[in-house]
N, C-alpha and C positions, 0 to 999 in steps of 0.2 A: 619791254625788251624788244629791240628792233631786229629786222631780218638779218642785218650784217653780223650779229652775234652768233649766228648759226653757220657761219662759213666753215666748210670742212677743211681742216688742216691736218693732213695725214701724219701720223707718228712715225719717226724714223726707226723706232725700236725693232720692228720685224726684219728690217734689212740691215740691221747693225751687226758687225762682226763680234767675235768672242772677246777680243781685247777691249773693244769699245764698251761692251756690256760690263766687263769686269771693272773698268775704270770710270764708267758713267760719262765718258766723253761725248756720247751721242746727244747729251742734253746741253752741250756747250753753246750751240747756236741760239737756243732759247735764253740762256743766261746772258749772252752777249747782247741780245735784243733788249733784255731787261735792264741792262746798264745804260742803254741809249734812250729808252723811254719807259713810261709806265705800261706794263703789260695789260692788254685787254683780253676779253674772253676769246676773241677771234684769233689771238696770237697763240693760245694754248693748243696743244696737240689733241686731236680727236682720240677717243678710246681705240685701242687696238682691236681688230676684228675678233680675235680670239677671246677678248674680254667682254664682248657685247652680250647683253642679257638674253636676247632672243636666241642667239647661237648656242650658248652654253646651256640654256634651259632645254632646248630641243635635244642636245646631246645627252643630258642627264635623263630626260624623259625616255629616250630610247633604251638607255641602260636599265632604267626602272622597269620598263615593259619586259625586257629580257629576264630581269630578276623575277618578275611575277610568273613568267612562263617556266622557269627552271627550278624555282624553289616554292615549296608549299607555304613557307613562312618568309615572305620577303623582308629583307633588312636594308634600310637606307644606309646604315654605316658600311655594310659590305659593298653596296653599290658605289658609294663615294670613294672607298679605298680602291676598288677595282678601276674606277674611272680615272683616278689620278695617281695610281700606284707607281707607274714608271717615272713620271715627273717628280713625284715626291721622293723617290729613292735617289734620283740624280741630284736633286737639290740637297738631300740629307748628306751627301758626300762632302759638300762644302763645310757643313757644321762639324762633321766627324773629323775631318782633317784639321779644322780650326781648333777643336778641343784637344787633339793630340799635340799640337804645337803649344797650346797653353800649358800642358803637362810638362813639356820639355823645357820650357823657359825657366822654371824654378831650379831645375837640375843644373843648368848652365850658371845660374846666379850662385848656387852653392859652390860650384867649381871656382868661380871668380873670387869668392871670399878667401880662398887659399892664398891668393896673391898678397893679402894683408898679413898673412902668417909668414911671409918670406919664402914660401915653397913653390913659387911660380914666377917665371920671367914676365916682364911687362909686355913683351910682344905677344906671348901666349894669352895673357889677360885681355889685351886689346882684341885679339881674334875672337875670344868668347863674347866680349862685349858687342862686337860687330854682329855675331850670330844672333844674340838676343835682340838687337835692333832690327835685323832682317825678319826675325820671327814676329816681332810686333807689327811690322809693315804687312807681312803676309796675313796675319790675323785681321787687320783692318781691311785689307783687300777682299778677303773671303767673306767677312761678316755681312757687308752691305749688299752684295749680290744675293746672298742667301736670304737676307731679310726682305729684300724687294720681291724675290720670287715667292717666298712664303706668303707674303701679304697678297700678291696677285692670285696665287692658287687658293688661298683662304677666301679671298673675295669672290672668286669664281664659284666655289662651293656654296658660299652663303647666298649669292645672287641666284644660282641655279636652283637651290633648295627653295628659296622664296618664290621663284617662278613656278615650281611644281605645286607649292601650296596655293598660290594664286589661281592656277589652272584648276586645281581640285575644288577650290571654293566656288568657282564659276559653274562647276558641274553638279554641285550639291543641291538638293531640293530645299525649299523654304522650311520644311519641317525639320530637316537635319540641321540647318543653320540656326534655327531657334533654340536647339539644344546646346549650342556652343556660344559662349559669350564673346563679345568683341575683344575683351581682354586676353582670352586664351589665344585668339588668332594673332593679336599684336605681339604677345609673348613669343609665339612661334616664329614670327617674322623678325623680331628684334633681338630678344634675349637669347633664344636658342640658336638663331642664325649667327649671332656674334660668337657664341661658344664654338661653333664649328670653325669659324674663321680663325680664332685664336688657337684652336686645337692643332691646326696645321703648322703653326709656328713652333709650338712646344713639343709636338710629337717626336721629332728626332732625339730630343733630350731623354726620352724614355729608354732609348738605346744607348746613347753616349754616357748617360749618368752612371749606370751600374759598371760599365767598362772603366770609366774614369775612377770610380771608387775603388775597384780592385787594383788598378795600376798604382794609384796613390798609396793604398795600404801597403802594397809590396815595397814601394820605394821608401816609405817611412820606416818599415820594418828593417830594411837593409841599412838605413842610416842610423837609427837610434835603438833598434832592437825591440824587445817586448814592452818597453816602457810606453810605447805609443798606445797600448791598450787602455790606459787611463783616459786619454783624450777621446778615444773611440767610444768608451763606455759613456762618457758625458754626452757625446753626440747621439748615442743610442737612446739616452734618457729624454732627449729633446723631442724625438719622433712622436712618442705618445702625446706629449703636450701639444705639438702642432696638430696632430690628428684630432684632438679634442677641440682645439680652436676652430679648425675647419668645419667640424660637425656643427658647432654652435653658429658659425657664420652661415652655413647652408640652411640651418633651421630658421634663422632670422630673415635670410634672403627669401626663403619660401613664403614666410608670412608677409613680407613686403610685396611679393608678386601677387599674393591673394588680395591684398589691399589695393594694389594697382588694377587688378582685374575688376574689382568692385567699383573703383572710381571710373574706369573707362566705361563700364556697363551703365552706370548712372548718367554719365555725360552723354552717352549714345541715346539713352531713353529721353533725355531732356531735349537733345537736338532733333530727334525724330518726332 
């Protein structure tokens, strides 16, 4: 790898306006360059300063030190939530608004169906069809900025947590390190870190899911009456089955992690 590949190419994202972030137009110059020639490593944007490992690790370390001072039993989950609480809430507003629109769309579709019964003028039907189209466009516009921000925030939490683990390992004594296998450390850095990253993406659905369920149940009741209980009962019966499958999956995954730890430990002993 030559020196030219390390050319610093600042990302335009920090200076980008709201509309440009919403439409991803800030990346158009890179796409145009890619149409003219094959992109090289030097053409790609450098990481945003707020995403750099050293910066976010130091920020999380400060929060962790404060947590240790203020709580007798420090919690990493509490530190992570406090660290990115405001950004996570702002980003969650995108997904909440998106899910509300998704609920509205079927209602407009049910209204349009009245046109085929001859109880609606074609002009009114076209208006509702236009509203459905606009809703689909809004959902598409809201989803991708949310997904990008969720991935960035999740990546920051994973990288910062890995940075803290790395710093902790450097401070441990050899005796303490001998009591921990290399597989345990690798699992912390990879498997557990990835769970934190994915958790940021799915966390807002813990809020929107129950709200959606209540709204949908009310709407179905108003449309078909108590007959919806038959379908609801069927869905309720699926929940225990899914819970059983998840428990089995976690059990086998735990066994797989143990075997992975043993394999990494053996490989480490061979290499050393």
